[in-house]
Every structure is written in structure tokens, then in C-alpha cells.
N, C-alpha and C positions, 0 to 999 in steps of 0.2 A: 503495499500499500504505500503511494507516493505522498509528499506534502501537497502535492497538485491538486489530485483525486480525492482526496481522503478515500471516506467509508466510500465514497460514491463505484468505483471499479469493482466492490464487491456487491456492493447493491443493484448496481445497473448492466447486472449480468444475466445472461438467459439461463445460467447454468446456477443460479443463486438462490436456489429454492431452500439448502441449509441454511446459509446466511442469514436468509430472510426469516425463519423458522426460531432460529436463534433469539433474536432479537425479539420473536412475538412469547418463547417460552422462557427465557433464562433472566430475563430484565423484567422489570415493571413495565406501566403501561403509557411512559414518557420515558423513550430512548435518545441521548444526544450522540449523533452522530458529526463526523467533521465535510465540508462539503470542499467544493473548488475552491481553491487558496484560504483555503481556513476557513470557508463559508460555513456558520452555525445552522446545524440542521437537526430537527426533532423529529424523530419514528414515533406517531402518536396513536393508540389505538385503546388507550381509556375510555370507557363510555360517556364520562361526565365532562371530559376534555374535550371530547368528540361534540357533544350539547353545546358546549361553548363554540367552538369553532361553525359547526355547520350549521348551528341554530339562532343561538340566542345573543353571539357576535360577531355575526359576518360582518360588520361595518369595518370589523378591525382582520379580518384573517381573508385577504384576497386572494383571489387566482394570481399565482405566480406572473411577473413580467415575463420573464421567459416562455411560461407557457403560452399566453397570450399571443404574444411577437410570434413562435414557433408557429400556433395556429392563425396568424394571417401571413404566413408565411407560404404555408400550406393551403389556403383556404380563400387568400382575399381578406379584404377590410372584416368581414362581418362575418361569424360563425352562428350558426343558428342555434341556441338553445331550448328551442321547444319543436316536438313534432308534431303537426298538423298534420294526420292523414288518415284516412278509412282506406279498412282493411277490402284487396281483391281478392279474391278468394281464388280464380278461375287459376292464378298462376301456382296455387299448392295444387290445383288439379293436373297442373302443365309438369308439375312433379310426379308427381304418380305415375303419369303414363311416361315420363319419361324413363324413371328408374324399372318400372314393369317391362319395358322393351329392353332394358340392357339384362334383366335377370331372366325373363321369362325363358330363353333358351338354355340355360344353365341352372343346376341348382344352387348353385351359390354362385357369388363371383366378387370380387373385390372393386370397391367403389370408393374413388375419391370422396367422402362423405362431406370433408370439410369443402372442398370447392363447390359441390349441388347445394350446401345452405348456403353460400356467398350468394351464387346465383339468385336463390331463391329470394334472398333477404332484398337484396339489389332491386330483383322485376318488381317487389311490393312496393318498394318506395320510391322506384323510378314509377309506377303507374300513381301511385297516390298523390304521391311529393312533387312530381316533376313533369306528368303528363306523359311518359315518354317509355317505351318499351327497350330495353337493353338487351333483353335476351328471352326470347322464346320457349326457350328450355327444350325446344323439341329435340334436339342430341346433344352428344358430348362432344364441343368442338371449341376453341380455343376465343377465350373471349378479352380482349386486351384489358380493357375498364375494370372487369371482375377479377382479372391478373393483379393488374395493379392497385385494387382498392386491398385483395387480401395479403400483399404482400407490405403495404405500405409501412404496418406498426412494427414490424421486426424491421425495418429498415431505418424507420426514425428511432428506435431506440438503440440501434447499433450505435446512433449519434448522441445518444441522452446524455452521455460524460459530459456532452457541449453545451448541452442546454443554458446552465447559466454567464457563460459568457455570451449566451445571443446578444441581451438587453443592450452588454456595451456594444458589441458591433453594428448593430440595427441603430444605436443612436449615435455611436462618431463615425462609422463611415457611409457614404453614400448609398439608396440602392443598387443604382448601377453599377457601381464595382462591388458590389458583394457578389452579384449574378454573376459579373466576370471572374470573379476569385473564383466563386464555386465552379465556374465552366472549365478554369483552368490550372485546380490542384490536381495532384495527380492521389485523388482519395479512390477508391472504386467503390466503396461507403456512400459517400458523399453523394458521387455520380447516380449511382443507382436510386439514392431516395428523389433526387433531381427528376431523373429520368419519369420514376411513379407518379409523381406530381404533376407533371408536365400533360401527361397521359391523362390521367384526371380531368384538370386542367382545360387541356382541350375538344375532349370532348364534350364538355359543359358549354362551353362556348360556341361550338354547334348547337347544341340543343337551342341555347336561349337565341343563337339567329336566325332559328326554324321558327319560334314562337313570331320573330320579331317580322320574319318573311311574312307570316301567315295574315298581322298587321297592314303590314304593306301592300300586299297583293288581295286585299277585302276581303281575307280570314278572319276578320277580328269576332266577329260573332264566336268561332271557335275557341278564341283565350276566352269571351264574355262568358261563356256556359261552360268553363272548363272548373272539374272543382280540383284540380292540386292544387299545391301549393303555389307554384311559379305562376300560373295564372292568376291567381288572386293579388297574387303578389304586382304582375304585371297591369291588372286593371286598376289597381289603387295607385301606381306609379303614374297612370296615365291620366288620373283625376288631380293629382299633386302639382303643386305649385314647382317653378324652376328650381328654385330653394330649396322646397323639401323633396326633390324628385330625387331617386337613390341613382347611383352611377352603375354602369353595367359592371365593376368589379365588384361591388357591394351584395349583387344579385347573384353572381358566378359563385362569390365566397359563402352566401348562405347555400346555393344548392351542391356546392363541395361540402361545406360540412356536415349539409342532411343526410348526404347520402353514405358520407363515412359514420356519422353517428348512429344512425340505424341500421346500417349495412351490415358492419365489421361487431359490435358487440352483442348482437340477436343472433349472427351464425355462428359465433364463437360460443354462444353461450343453449345453442341447440345442439351442434357438433360435441360440446362436453357432455350434456343429457346422452346421447346416446354411445357417446363412447364411456359413459357409467353403466347406463345400461346393459352394453356390451360387456363389460366386467362383473354386470348381476340379472343373468338369463333369469333368475327363478322373478325378481323383480319385474322386468321385461314379460315373461309371458303373464304374472298378474295385473300389470298396466294393459296388455292386448286383451285380456276377458274383460278388463271393467268397460272398456272401449266397446268391445264387440256387446255386449252386453246393452249400453247403452243406446245402440241402435240395432236391436232384434227387430224391429218392425220394417228395418231394411230403407229408414230414411238414411236424408243427409243430418251428421250432427248438427244442429243449431249452435250459435255462439251459447247460447245462454246454458245449454246442456254442455257444451265443451268449459267452459268457466264452471261449472257444478259440481263435475266429476271429482271424489275426493283425492283417490290415488294420484289420477294426475296430476294433480295440484300439490300433492306433497312429493313426490317426483321431483317437479318446477323447484319447488321454494327449497327442498333439501341441497340440490344442485348447484342454484342460486348461492345458497349456503356457503356450503364446502370450496365449490370451484368458481370463485366469481370472476368474470371474464376480466374485470379491469379490478386488479389489484390493490392500487392505490392511487391516492388523487396528490394534487401539491397544491399548499397556500402558504402565503408569506404575509407574516405581520405588518401591519402597516404602521403601529406604532407599540411602544411599550404595552405589556398587559401580562396578566395572569393567570392560568390554567387550573381549576379546580379540579381534584381526584377522584376517580369514585374507590380507588384503592391507595393506598397508602405509596411510596415509595422511598427508599433508603436515597442521602443523598450523599453529596461527595463527602462529607463530614461523618458517614455514618448514621444520620438521627433520618427518624420515619417523618418524610414533609408529608402535605396534602393537598402544595400546590406548589406550582411551578413558574418561577419568571420565564417570560418567555420577552426578549429584547427585539424591538424593532428590526425589521430587515430580516428577521430568523424565515429560514423557511419550513417548514408544518409538512410533511408526509404522512398522509394519514391512511392506516394502516387499515384497510377493508378486509383485507382474507384474514388478516391476527386478531380483529373485533370479530368475524362471522365465527372465526374456531377456536378461540379462547375457551382452554378448559375452566375456568373459571366462573365464565358464565353458563355456557353451553355442557359441561361436566366432563367425566373423563371421556367418553367416547365422543368426543367433540373432532375429532380426527376422521370418525369413519362416516361413511353415507347410509345413512338409515333414514329414511321417508317417514317411516312409523312416528318417527318424535312428532310429527307435524298431524298427526291422528288423533294425536291427546292434548292434554294438557303440559303448554312450555313448561320449564321449570321457573320456579318463583324467582330464581336469580338472573335471568334472562328480564322476565317480567319488570324486577324493581329496579333495571340497571339502568333505564330511559335511555335507551342505546335512539341515537337520532333518526336512525333509516327510518325511510317512509313507507316502506316496506316490509314487514313481517318480523320486525323488531331485528332488521341485517342492515348495516354499511353498503350493501350491494349498491342500490341507486341513490346513495346518501340520503339528505334529506328532504328532497324536492325534485328529482329528475322527473320533468312533467313528459315524459316519453315512456315513463316504465308501463303505465299501462298497457298503452297498444304492444310493447315491447312480450309483455306477458300473453295477450291476446296471440300476438300472432305465434309465440314461441307454441303455446297449447293447440292452435288449430294444425300445425305444421305436425307438432309429434303426435298428433292425435291420429292424422292420416298416415304418418310413416309407421309409426310402432301395430297398429292395425293390418295394416298391408304386409309388411317385411319384418323378417326378424335380421338381427345383426350382431355378427359375432367381429371377434379377432381377427386376424389375416395371422402369415405366419410372421408378418411387419413387425417390430414394436413400436408403439405411438409413445413420444415424449412429449410433455406440456410443457413448452419455454417459459420463462419469467421473461414480462416483459407489462409495458402499459395497458395494453390489451394479450391477453397470454395467449402463443396462438400453439397449433400442434406439428409435430417434423417425423419423419421415420427416426426412432434414433433420436441420440444427443448432439450427432456430428453434426448431421445435414442441416442444412439452413432454409430448406424450400417448404413453405406452408403446404403440410399436405396430412390428410387422417385415413390412410386404406382400411376400412373396413369391409367382412367378406357379408355380403347381400344376399339374400334370398325371400323368397315368396311366400309368407308365413301360411300354414295349413288351417284350415277350419277346424273350429273347436269339436 
């Protein structure tokens, strides 16, 4: 560990699960780390401290400047914080048809499930959010946008150690110079990330141009009648004054941020769940039985039915508890503050303390996974996948901790991710169709989940390509 990197090289290591787990288990709920050039960092997973960061004192704890600037670099001026979308069921049916066509000739076939989940999630948000079809899901063929979307989290995470330096570079160096610098620096990681971002940006430029062309050629009614988010934004933009009208860069930023936020986390949650069900065939069979009994009359499952199935709900909740797609988030203290603690910790002088002083400019890494897995709250089986825990009353330790998560006493969606209801619905609808129709088992290839800002699967811990091959077959009748 160098003085330049501090603990960051250990924390931002895709194989860093052991280091992160030790932070969560061997120390108290607030752990000091050293960052870039000695920057002070606090790894926080104490529930009371998190309540102050995420709910009570949000005016103090902002998203870090590096995070905001990195978002602007990747997605443009504006990152959409909400996902206003409607479920487009036919994309899910297209997925079913495509997978059936792949496996019906063979009893079982290895399928890259991670890629199919990305394609489906992108198509759902493409139709509902952008009014655009990215992928018909009719056949398994290359899709540059899907591949770039899936590869971006790993590519950005490979550069994560540089994030603390981004505000200084972005503030003091001209943006054209920074772009030139990225072009000429002999860094494969930097070039790879740039190429992925350019791919996403250029496709969104084309989509926006098509919307504008529809208006220019008399197709304004199409935009007026569209219920996708971008059509709504264009309608409002046409009414706005020159001073209030959004620039194209802002619209493109919203489009890029929307597709990324709605695609990658949801597809990762789906892949995690299917991987977990492959490891627990008895739970997979139990879920399939619940789904088939729910539609014993042969009718398609309604949204009300899907959302009311207890074991499906338990499977989703337990997966999002144990294996949250986003394992941490960052904040920065805008001024000096104090964090009270749910559980006292031992200070540097050996004395027990029930609050921690947070100097201004301190970075806070919010341990989402650590909070969701802490045995202090969830019991000795906190690291086990047990959906049955959601079919009975939760432990008093969980209920009394006042965990500030908006979803099921979990930090998975933090305190107010407005897209979590859509994400839940999308996850349940797709899982219901897949598990009822197909079986999922492990292939001969080892699946390794990499620690990152959004965790991702690879074949083994050496390969860097995002993929998750599972052996998929058609489920037999009960």
C-alpha cells in the first residue's frame, strides 16, 4: 500500500472481497481509511450513522465532487435521478421466445444469462424511457450498445482509484485539453473506457436526432402523443422560453444516465438471482411450483398476482439483501459534523465512543453490503441466502436499528431511490416468466462475482469480460 493510494488500492480491487469483508466484521460501524494523497475516508455501515447521512443531515453529506464530475464526463450535463417508466410486457415475451428457440433443440444449453438480462432490461427502458427499440431480442447477435453498457461498470471501476484527482483536473485544466490528453495517453484502461462512453453517447445522439427529425418533417404528432420520457421532455422543451430551454447536451445527459441507471443495476440483480437459484435447486423448484399454481387456470400472470406471490417476493428480497448490485456509495461532508452511533466503537485512545467527529471534506463510503450482511443486526446466518427469513417476522435487532433504507430494512436502494418500485416490478415479472419456463444450473465454467461500483460476473477471477454462462433447459410440467 503506497502513501499515494492509501487503502484505495485494496478497496478498489475487483478481488477485494476479503478486505471489504474484514472491514465489515473486524471493526466497528465506522472505519477510518486513508485515501488519495492521505485524504481521510470513513467506511460507514453503522445504521444510526447512516440515518444521519442519508436522511437527517442530507444537507451536510453531498455526493462527492468526483462522482458528480465523473457522471458529467460519462453522461453529459444532467444525470436523471428518477426513472419515470411504464412496463412494456412484450419485451419480456420476446425474451422468452428467444431463449426457447435456443434451448428447444438441446435438452440443455449454456447461455450467457448476464448478456440476455442486459438486453432485456435495456429494451424495457429503451421503449418506455426513450421511445426507441434497441434490440428486438429475436436472435443472439452482437449489439454494440448493449455490450458497451455491460462493460462500462468494470471499465470505470478499473479507473476508480483516480476519481479523487478528477475534481482538480476538471477544475484547473481546459476540457478540450483533457479530451486530448485522454486520446494520447498510452493507457489501455483509459482508452477502453473512452470508447465505451463514446459508443453510448453517439447512439443517443442518433436517437435524439431522429426525434427532432420527426418534428421537422411534420411528425410532431408522434412526439406529442409519445408517453416515453424523452418525448415528454421534448414536448415541455418546445413550450419553454429560450432562457429555460434545455440544451441538447442536457437532454443527452438525461438519456445516457437513464439508460445506464435502469439497465445495469436491474440486469445485475436478475443475473444474481438466477445464479443464486442455480446454486439452490430446491428453492428454484419451490418458486417454479408457486408460479405454476398461481396461473393454474392458464391465464397470464397479472401484475397484481406477480407482486403478491410470497416466495417470489422472499427470493427477490433475500437476493437484494445478500448480493446487492451496488455494494457501496460515496458522500462528502460539506462542513464539520458529528455522526452518532448505534453501536459504540473503540477510539484511538482505547476508550469506547458513541459518536464520531467528521471534519469537512471527509469522504464517506457507505457500506451497503456490509449493513445488509452484518451479524449484529441479521444474526449468525447473515451471510447465508435464506429467503424463508422474509416469510416470518424479522429480528428485533433489525426492526429497532432504524436502518434508513427505503426497501425492507435494507440499504440496497438507500433512503429514497425513486426507481426502486419499477426495479422490483421488472425483476419479478422477468423472473416469473424465466423460472416458470426454464431451469437454470451451473455449467462447467466457474462464475466469479467481481467487487466494483456495480458488481459483475466473469468466468473465473482472471478473465475481465462480463459474462455469466448458465446451463439453461426447458422446465418440465409438474
